[in-house]
C-alpha positions in Angstrom: 0.0 0.0 0.0 3.0 2.3 0.2 2.7 3.0 -3.5 -0.8 4.6 -2.8 1.2 7.4 -1.1 3.0 8.0 -4.3 1.7 11.2 -5.8 2.3 10.1 -9.4 0.4 6.8 -8.9 -2.5 8.6 -7.2 -2.6 11.2 -9.9 -2.7 8.5 -12.6 -5.5 6.5 -10.8 -7.5 9.7 -10.2 -7.2 10.8 -13.8 -8.2 7.3 -15.1 -11.3 7.3 -12.8 -12.3 10.8 -13.8 -12.0 10.1 -17.5 -14.0 6.9 -17.1 -16.8 8.7 -15.2 -16.9 11.5 -17.8 -17.0 9.1 -20.7 -19.8 7.1 -19.0 -21.9 10.3 -18.4 -21.3 11.5 -22.0 -22.2 8.1 -23.6 -25.2 7.3 -21.2 -27.8 9.1 -23.4 -26.6 7.1 -26.4 -25.9 3.6 -25.0 -28.0 3.7 -21.8 -27.2 1.0 -19.3 -24.1 -0.1 -21.2 -22.5 3.1 -19.9 -22.0 1.3 -16.6 -20.1 -1.5 -18.4 -18.0 1.2 -20.0 -17.3 2.6 -16.5 -16.4 -0.8 -15.2 -14.1 -1.3 -18.2 -12.4 2.0 -17.5 -11.9 0.9 -13.8 -10.3 -2.4 -15.0 -8.0 -0.5 -17.3 -7.1 1.8 -14.4 -6.4 -1.2 -12.3 -4.2 -2.8 -15.0 -2.4 0.5 -15.4 -1.9 0.7 -11.6 -0.5 -2.8 -11.6 2.1 -2.1 -14.2 2.9 1.3 -12.6 3.6 -0.5 -9.3 5.8 -3.1 -11.1 7.8 -0.3 -12.8 8.3 1.5 -9.5 9.4 -1.7 -7.8 12.0 -2.1 -10.5 13.1 1.5 -10.1 13.3 1.0 -6.3 15.5 -2.1 -6.9 17.8 -0.1 -9.1 18.0 2.6 -6.5 18.8 0.1 -3.8 21.6 -1.3 -6.1 23.0 2.2 -6.6 22.9 2.8 -2.8 25.0 -0.4 -2.3 27.5 0.8 -4.8 27.8 4.1 -3.0 28.6 2.2 0.2 31.4 0.3 -1.6 29.7 -3.0 -2.3 30.5 -4.7 -5.5 27.3 -5.9 -7.1 26.0 -7.1 -10.5 22.6 -6.0 -11.8 20.7 -8.8 -13.5 19.1 -7.7 -16.8 15.5 -8.7 -15.9 13.8 -5.5 -17.0 12.1 -4.5 -20.3 11.9 -1.4 -22.4 13.5 1.8 -21.2 14.3 0.2 -17.8 16.3 -2.4 -19.6 18.4 0.4 -21.3 18.7 2.2 -18.0 19.8 -1.1 -16.3 22.4 -1.7 -18.9 23.9 1.8 -18.5 23.9 1.4 -14.7 25.7 -1.9 -15.1 28.3 -0.4 -17.3 28.8 2.4 -14.8 29.2 0.0 -11.9 31.7 -2.1 -13.8 33.7 1.1 -14.6 33.5 2.2 -11.0 34.7 -1.2 -9.8 37.6 -1.1 -12.2 38.6 2.4 -11.1 38.3 1.3 -7.4 40.6 -1.6 -8.1 43.1 0.7 -9.9 43.0 3.2 -7.1 43.6 0.5 -4.5 46.6 -0.8 -6.6 47.9 2.7 -6.9 47.5 3.2 -3.1 49.5 0.0 -2.4 52.1 0.9 -5.1 52.4 4.4 -3.5 52.8 3.0 0.0 55.5 0.6 -1.3 57.3 3.4 -3.2 57.4 5.6 -0.2 58.8 2.8 1.9 61.4 2.1 -0.8 62.4 5.8 -1.1 62.7 6.0 2.7 64.9 3.0 2.7 67.1 4.2 -0.1 67.5 7.7 1.5 68.1 6.3 5.0 71.4 4.6 4.0 73.3 7.7 2.7 71.8 9.8 5.5 73.0 7.4 8.1 76.5 7.4 6.5 76.5 11.2 6.5 75.5 11.3 10.1 78.2 8.9 11.2 80.8 10.8 9.2 79.8 14.1 10.8 80.0 12.5 14.2 83.6 11.3 13.5 84.6 14.7 12.1 83.7 16.2 15.5 86.6 14.4 17.0 89.4 17.0 17.7 92.1 14.3 17.5 91.1 13.1 14.0 94.0 13.1 11.6 93.9 15.2 8.4 93.9 12.2 6.2 91.0 10.7 8.1 89.1 14.0 8.0 89.7 14.2 4.3 88.4 10.6 3.8 85.2 11.3 5.7 84.6 14.6 3.9 84.9 12.8 0.6 82.5 10.2 1.8 80.0 12.9 2.8 80.3 14.4 -0.6 79.8 11.1 -2.3 76.7 10.3 -0.2 75.3 13.8 -0.9 75.8 13.3 -4.7 74.0 9.9 -4.4 71.1 11.6 -2.6 70.9 14.4 -5.2 70.9 11.9 -8.0 68.2 9.8 -6.3 65.9 12.8 -5.7 66.4 14.2 -9.2 65.7 10.9 -10.8 62.6 10.3 -8.7 61.3 13.7 -9.6 61.9 13.0 -13.3 60.2 9.6 -13.0 57.2 11.3 -11.3 56.9 13.7 -14.2 56.8 10.8 -16.7 54.3 9.0 -14.5 52.1 12.1 -14.4 52.5 12.6 -18.1 53.8 16.2 -17.5 57.3 15.5 -18.9 57.9 17.2 -22.3 59.7 15.3 -25.0 61.0 17.4 -28.0 61.4 14.6 -30.4 63.3 15.0 -33.7 65.4 12.9 -36.0 69.0 12.6 -34.8 71.9 10.3 -35.5 72.2 7.5 -33.0 76.0 7.9 -32.8 75.6 11.5 -31.6 73.5 10.5 -28.6 75.6 7.5 -27.7 78.8 9.4 -28.0 77.6 12.0 -25.5 76.1 9.3 -23.2 79.5 7.5 -23.0 81.5 10.7 -22.1 80.8 10.8 -18.4 82.1 7.3 -18.0 85.4 7.7 -19.8 87.5 8.2 -16.7 85.8 5.4 -14.6 86.2 3.0 -17.5 89.9 4.0 -17.9 90.5 3.3 -14.2 89.0 -0.1 -14.6 90.8 -0.6 -18.0 87.5 -1.2 -19.7 86.8 -0.6 -23.3 83.6 0.8 -24.8 83.2 -0.1 -28.5 80.6 1.9 -30.5 79.6 0.1 -33.7 77.4 2.4 -35.8 77.3 4.5 -39.0 74.5 6.9 -39.9 71.5 5.2 -38.2 68.8 7.7 -37.1 66.3 7.8 -34.3 63.2 10.0 -33.8 63.6 10.9 -30.1 64.3 13.6 -27.5 68.1 13.9 -27.4 68.5 14.9 -23.7 66.1 12.4 -22.4 67.6 9.6 -24.5 71.1 10.5 -23.4 69.9 10.0 -19.8 68.3 6.6 -20.7 71.4 5.3 -22.5 73.7 6.7 -19.7 71.8 4.4 -17.2 72.2 1.4 -19.5 75.9 2.1 -20.0 76.4 2.7 -16.3 74.7 -0.6 -15.5 77.0 -2.4 -18.1 80.1 -0.7 -16.7 79.3 -1.8 -13.1 78.8 -5.5 -14.2 81.8 -5.6 -16.6 85.0 -6.9 -15.0 88.3 -5.0 -15.0 89.7 -5.1 -18.5 86.3 -6.1 -20.0 84.5 -4.7 -23.0 81.2 -3.0 -23.4 79.7 -2.9 -26.9 77.1 -0.6 -28.3 75.8 -2.0 -31.6 73.4 0.1 -33.7 71.5 -1.2 -36.7 68.6 0.1 -38.8 66.1 -1.4 -41.1 62.8 -0.2 -42.8 60.9 -1.0 -39.6 63.0 0.2 -36.7 66.4 1.4 -35.4 67.9 -0.9 -32.7 70.6 -0.1 -30.2 72.2 -3.1 -28.3 74.1 -2.5 -25.1 76.2 -5.6 -24.4 78.7 -6.4 -21.7 80.8 -9.5 -20.9 80.1 -9.6 -17.2 78.5 -12.3 -15.1 75.1 -12.1 -16.8 71.7 -12.0 -15.1 70.2 -14.8 -13.2 67.2 -16.2 -15.2 64.8 -15.6 -12.3 65.7 -11.9 -12.1 65.1 -11.2 -15.8 61.3 -10.6 -15.6 61.8 -8.0 -12.9 64.9 -6.1 -14.2 62.9 -3.0 -15.1 60.8 -2.8 -11.9 61.4 0.2 -9.7 63.7 -0.4 -6.7 64.2 -4.0 -7.7 67.7 -5.4 -6.9 68.8 -8.6 -8.5 71.1 -11.2 -7.0 74.1 -9.7 -8.8 73.3 -6.1 -7.8 76.1 -4.0 -6.4 75.7 -3.0 -2.7 75.5 0.7 -3.7 72.8 0.1 -6.3 69.6 1.9 -5.8 67.5 -0.1 -8.2 65.9 2.7 -10.3 68.3 3.2 -13.1 66.9 0.6 -15.4 63.3 1.4 -14.5 64.0 5.0 -15.3 65.6 4.1 -18.7 62.5 2.0 -19.6 60.2 4.8 -18.7 62.0 7.3 -21.0 62.1 4.8 -23.8 58.5 3.7 -23.7 57.3 7.3 -23.3 58.8 7.8 -26.8 57.2 4.8 -28.4 60.2 2.6 -27.9 60.6 -0.8 -26.4 63.4 -2.3 -24.3 64.2 -5.9 -23.5 67.0 -7.8 -21.9 68.5 -11.3 -22.2 71.8 -13.1 -21.5 74.4 -13.6 -24.2 75.3 -17.2 -25.0 78.9 -16.3 -24.5 78.3 -14.5 -21.2 77.1 -11.1 -20.1 73.9 -9.2 -20.4 72.4 -7.8 -23.6 69.9 -4.9 -23.5 68.0 -4.2 -26.7 66.3 -0.8 -27.4 64.1 -0.4 -30.5 62.5 2.7 -31.9 60.0 2.0 -34.7 59.7 4.2 -37.7 57.0 6.9 -37.8 53.9 5.8 -39.7 53.0 8.5 -42.2 
């Protein structure tokens, strides 16, 4: 009986009754006693109309209840048991609920990922900060020799540089994540980018008696020069750290009608097979990672490359060492 309190339902019943009475009065002089049957027929039609109105309102109430459950965070599925316009409305609501559920799952994953990232960042920053704090404590010793003082100052400088690199890299990664990083892509020779990317490592490689061999001619890439220098620098740095003293790092560039490929190859210990699927994950440290490794260099390189429609992969060389492949496909005109 609650539907009788519904103003729309009452209005429809009242109008049906009034129309039936008016029609009966108008037709009475013509059809006589049959006007009463006409009135009864009008009442039956009003009752049928009332029945279907109640059914429709019940269905709407069910949809409203389902939406209320969604608002309270419950995952539900609406069965398509309606007809006509309500069926269309039900389908649209179902699509909306599916979309909301997907967005909720993504937000939850982002929340977990953010929590883990903050924990990883804190862990990575704590190590150099602890080292700096210990070095400063030692430097307060009045009896500390000049050689020792110089050693600890250099250590502080080294840890500060590590912190600076970590913070700057994380800021750049956050820009790429937020899609606010600007890439000025243009056609450039691969050898120009790689030559500049190698330069910062010339002295460290010389000290380790390592050789870096660049095999390329006039292959071209359509990329942002500065960003790609940073990506290749991280790949070269990784290769240098895992190449033994006196070893060789090779940069091989090739081009075909489909893509330009750069292969960064070392002759180090290679990558354990179980680590390969996770090599480009942020803050991941493989079994062969150096103690000072932060675990974001390769992840950063991949972000730069994929943001410019490139792909990167890694595998082990049959003769030993790791092999990173970077491909940039030609622009489709």
